[in-house]
Phi, psi and omega in degrees: 000315180299322180296318180296318179297316181297316179297322178296317179296315180297325179295319179294318180299316182296331183271351181295137181286132179274115182295339181271359179298134181070006176256144178289130177274129176295145173278118185245126178224173176293137177288123181293147176282130182297132178291156179297321178224145180296140180289324180219154179298141181268132181294139180287147179296153180284096180091166181294150180259129176256131181260124182248142177272139178286135176277106186297327182293338181247016183231165182206140172232123184214181181209160177227120177237169182208156170227184186302321187275357178155174180253162182221129174276136177240145174222159182236121186279337184240116177199163174219152182213163178222145178235128176264131181236126175247109186067242178246027181231141175285128182246347182200150176220142174204151175204156176231128183246131171278102188295333179293348178274010181303136177236131178210159179243124005278171181299328178301321178294316180302316180295323179293320180295333179279349184280172178299343176297331184234258187282337182050062187294338177293321180272329184229079188289340183234153169239140184226155172221133176225121182288149173247341179201136173230116183226150179295132179197093184279110176222116183063231178277347182285146178249341185219165171242125184248131176238139179185182183259119178255124178248121182219127182056036177080002180252129179251127176231151173271126183237147176232130183211156178279152179210151173258111182245129182230130179244123175237170178301334184262337185195168173239131178238150178216138176222134177217141176218119184204165181251149172228160175266117184301331182292337175298339183247022174078014177261094192244004180302123187278343188091187179279154182305328181259010181208061185292150183261138178291146180287325184278139177232137179263123177260138177236128181232120176236114183236138173231127181234112179294148180260013181296000000 
């Protein structure tokens, strides 16, 4: 009987849809410790850098996770971001998310995600990203490759992901969609034995920063 139950469970797991399928996986490595002094002089940016504030009303930061019984869209209502522009090129990106502003359906799920099983928002109220490099790299719809330090649940990793960055006279827009493994950031809750949670989570970032 136990064997039949186990085989049934494995069959369900194998059939579960992978939310990260067809999504670019971010390259995740350990964030290097900053040296006491630079080994070599750092080249100055080409022209002065202008820092623009992200318009939250026209921007969105969200995620998509899944378990055996279905997927769930997550969004964060409170965040702020900045975009650095040198001439007509994006040179820096950063944002801070108030993880406690997480919204999910049903509300019971949102409350569970805020608990120590997942984000533990009481102990780690914010998630942050600060770029270390933004370089042109046209792949598919992406125009750039962004590298930076992502801190989630108190764990900082260096991540690299593709993004579509557009600079016009009136605004700067950026869109990125990529997957990460939640366990890299200490989110290891497996879910229930009959409703296991997928390790991969898809992050979506849509930012608009006016140049006024």
